[in-house]
N, C-alpha and C positions, 0 to 999 in steps of 0.2 A: 519472441520478437513479433511485433505487429506486422501486418501485411504492408502497411505504408513504410515502416522502417526497413523491411526486407527489400522492397522495391528500390528505396533510396540507396541502400547499400549495394544492391546489384548494379544500379546505374553508376555509382561511384567506382565500383570495381571495374566495370567495362571501360569507362573513360580513363581512369588512372592507369589501367593496364595498357591501353593503347598509347597513352601519353608517355609512360615510362619506357615502353618498348621503342617508340619512335625516337625519343631523346637519346637512348643509350646505344641504339643500333648495334647490338651484340654480334659478334662473330662466332656464335655457337649454333649447334643444330637447332632447327626450328622447334620452339616449345621450351627451350632451356631458360631463356630470359623471361618468357611468359610465365612459366611456372614460378620463378623467383619473384616476379613482379606481383603475381596473384597472391602469393604468401605474404609479401611485404605489405601490400595494400590492406589485406585483412588484418594483419598483425598490428599495423600502425593505427588503423581504425579502432581496433579493440583497445589500444592504449589511450586513445583520445576520448573514447566514448564515456567512461565513468565520470570524468570531470565535467563534460558537457551536460551530463544528466543532472548536474547540480544547478543548471540555469546559467544565464549569461551574467557572470560577475567577473571582477578582476582576478579572483583566485582561480575560477574555472578556466578563464581565458589563458591565464599564465601557464596552467598545467597542460592545456591542449595545444597551444600555438606551436610549441617546438615539434610535437609529433606531426602536426598538419604541415609544417614547413618541410619536414623530412619526406612526407608523402608527396608533396608537390615538387620538391627538389628545386625550389626557387631561391633567389639571392636573399630575400627577406620576406617576412609574412607578418601581418598585423591583424588583430581583431579589435573592432571598435564597438561601442554602444552607439546610441543616436547622438551623443554629445561629448564622448571622450574616447581616447585611445586606451583600451583596457590592457592589452599585452602586445609585445613585439618580440620577434626573434630574427636576428640578423641586423645589419647596419640600419639605424633608424633614420627617418627623414621627417622634416617638419611639415611636409605637405600631406601627410597621411589623413588628417582630419578634413582638409579641403577635398581630397579625392573621395573620402568616405561620404561627405555631404552631397557631392554630386550624384553618387549612386543611391544614397538614401532619398534624395529628392526625386530622381527619375524612377526609382523602383526597379531598375534593371542593371545588368552588368555595364560597367564603363571602362574604357581603355584609355590610358594616358601615356603618350609617347614622352620620352625624356632621356637625358644623358646623365650618367651612364646606364641608368635603369628606368624602364617604363613600368607601368602599373596596370594590373587588372583588378578591379574592385567590384565585388558582387554583394548586394544586400542580403542580410540574414532576416528571415521572416518567421513569425509564429502566428498561426491562424490568420494569415494574410496581413498581419501587422509587421511593419519593418521595425526591427529591434536593434539592428547593428549592421556591421559590414565586415567582410573578409577581404583584405587587400594583399595581393601578391605582387612582389617586385622582382623583376628579372631583366637581364640584358636582351633576351630574345622574347619578343611578343609575337605570338603566333595564334592562329585559330585553334590549334590543339590546346594551347595553354588556356585560352579563354574558356573553351568548353570544359576543360578539366577543373579549373577554379570554380566555374559555375556549378559543376556537379558536387565538388567538395563543399561549397557553400550550401547547396541543397541538402546534403547529408548532415551538415552541422545544424541547419535549420530543423531538420527532422529530430535530431537529438534534443534540441532546445524545446521543441514542441512536446516531446515525450517527458521532458523535465517539468513542463507546465502541467501536463496531464497527471504526473505523479503528485505534484503539489495540490492540484484540485482533488485528487483521490484522497490524499491525507486530510484535507479540509473536510471532505464529505464524511470520512470516517470519524473525525473529531466531532462534527455536528451530530452524527448519529449517536456517538457516545454521550454527548451532552443531553440529547433527547432521552437516552436510556436512563441516565442519572435522574433527570427530571421526572421520569416515569416511575421511579421507585416510590411506591404508594405512600402518600402522606398519611393514609389510613393506617398503614403498617407502622409508621413512626409513632403516630398517636396511640395506637393499640399497644405497641411495645412499651411505651412510657407509662401508659395506664396500668398495664400488667405489672411492671416493675413497682409502681406506686402502691399497688395492692399488697405487695409483700413487705413494704417498709415496716409496718407495725407487727405483722404476724410472723415474719421470717426475715429479719434484717440481713442475715448472712446471705440468703438466697437473693434478696434484692440487690445486694452489692455485686454478687456474681453476675446477675443478669445485666446490671448497669455496665459492667466491664465488657460483657459480651456485646452489648449494644454499641458501646464506644468503639470496640474493635471492628465491628461490622461497618459502622458509619465511616470510620477512618479509612477503611479499605475501599468501600463503595464510592465515597465522595472525594477521594484523593485526586490529585492531578494525575490522570491516568497516562500510562505509557501504552503503546500499541499492544504489548505483550506482557504477560506475567507468567508465573509457573503454575502448573496444575496443582501443586501443593498449596500455594497461596489461594487459588480459586476454591479449592475444597475447604480450606479454613474459613473462607467467607461463607460458603454454603453451610458449614457446621454451625457457625454463629447464628446465621439466619434461622436454621431449624431449631436451635435451642430456644431462641426467643419465641418462635411460633409454638413450640411445645409448651413453654411456660404459659402461654395464653390458652391453648386448647386442652392441656393436660393429657390424659391417657387416650383422648379421642384421636390424637395425632400420633401415629407410629411411623418411625422412619429408620431405614438402614442404609449405611454407606459401605460399600465394598470396593476396595482399591488395590490394584497390584502395585506394590511398593516401587517397582522399577520404573513406573511411568510418572512418578511424582515430580521429577525435574523437567518434564516435557514443557516447552513453551506453548502457551495457549493465548488466544485473544482475551483481553481484559473483560471481565464480567460476561463470560460466555455460558456459565453454569447457573448462577444464582437466578437469573430471569426464568430459566426452565423449571427450577424447583418452585419458584414463586407461582408460576403458571400452574404447576401440578397441584399446589395447595388451593389456589384461588378458584381455578376452574375445574378442579378434580374433586377433592374431598369436601370442600365447602358446598359445592353443588349437590353433593350426596348427603347433605344433612349435617356437615361438620365433623364427620368421622372418616378415617381412612388411613391408608399407608402410602408413604412415598419411599421409593427405592432408587438409590443412585449406585450404579455399577460402573467401574472404570477398569477396563481390561487392556493388557498388553497384546498388541496384534502385529508383531514384527516391526515394520517401519512406521506403524501408526498406533495411536491410542484410541480405543473405541469406548465411547461413553453412552450410557443409557440412563434416562430419568423417567421413571414410571410411577403411575398412581393407579389405584384400584377404584377410582371414583366414577362419576357419571358418564365420562367419555363425551364424545361429540360426533356429529355427522361427519364422515370422512370428506364430503364435499365442502363443508364449512372449514375444515382444517386446511384443505388445499387453498381455499379462498383467502384465509388468514395469511398464508405465506405468499401467495401470488400478489396480494394487494400491497405488501411491503409495510415498512414501519410507519408510513403516513396514514395508514388505515385508522379510522376512528373506532373506538370501542376496544374490547378485549383482544388480546393476542399481540400487542405491540412488542412485548418482550420476545416472543417467539420469532416474529418477523424481523426484528432488529438483529438478533443473533444469526438468523438464516442469511440475511443480506451480508453481514460482515464476514461470515465464513466463506461465502461465495466470492466476495471481493478479494479476500486474502489468499484463499487456496485454489479457487477455480470452481466452476459450476458443479463439479462432481462432489463437492464437499458441503452442500447445504444440509439442512435438517431433514431427517426422515421421520414422519409422524405416522404412527399406527394407532388407530382409534376406531371406536364404534360406540353408538349409544348404549349405555349400560355396561360397557366392557372396559372402562378405564382408558388411559392414554399412555402410550410409550413413545418417547422422543429419543431418537438416536442421532449421534454425530460422531464424525471421525476427524481426527487432527493428526497431521504428520508429526513425527518426533523432532524434525528439524524445522527451524524457522525459515520461511521463504527468504531467499537471498535478496529479493527486490525491496524488502522492508527494513 
């Protein structure tokens, strides 16, 4: 949970707790109703949050409004957008849009006296933009109700803002994936097809096999990607890529792939390995005169899978390797594959899960990554 979300929830808890205790006036020892109200506030907030994290839509409002009404304990509750009533729980009134427009125009809480029920209407905001309103209807309009509805609206706004951040994050990941696909070297495509063509007359059977390998690789790498794939599929892509490169370089390129079978079903980010292997060939063995070995090792490490991609090529200055990762995917020149994978791993799993690069001039390069065996629940 972000700091902003935590603060909003704490404020909601404090106001709702005070409001519920004040309304119910229990005849129990001090702390009894408070404990129950604390639990109920957190429980109801947890029930409403998942739908709100989908953004402000009719479906999300419909799922959340009942829980929010229970939280407030009001006669009725409505959620609106800027131009429509999205969801309602309790007896409906035709005045809800008029009430909502007043709050949307003023940008602050509005109170409407009425018989038999008055209304407290508070704008919902995302990044200082008014996107809708929360309207609570009750026979008792009090300062406590106004404060509590305001804090509930603030918490709802926080959830909607998190939903927008989630959407922005997904769009950024999709843009980075498109950039990574575009970065798949046109030279590789040209060289692979040229290599296949060279076998058409001399070894038609081999040409056919390589063409199928190329088709499999292209189908996987250029498909409409999901956020995740399995480690087994990712390794199949790497295998096809290495076979095509081996056809081009012959015995100059040696490669080994060692995998613990139990980690094959592990979910991993799409195209997280092939760019590392491509980097090992392009900046490793090719820089060493076109000969060398690439090793891919995948080990079971309890709750994680540990993956190493290593070459025995020319290596690089460690400071340059750090700069490649620090500059990110927008950096011009070599290393975009490494930087792209590094950024995506950190975004998905957290800062502790970026790439670890071990290298030195003349000593080859080893790239290590870790992935949890379970897919993050937020994705």
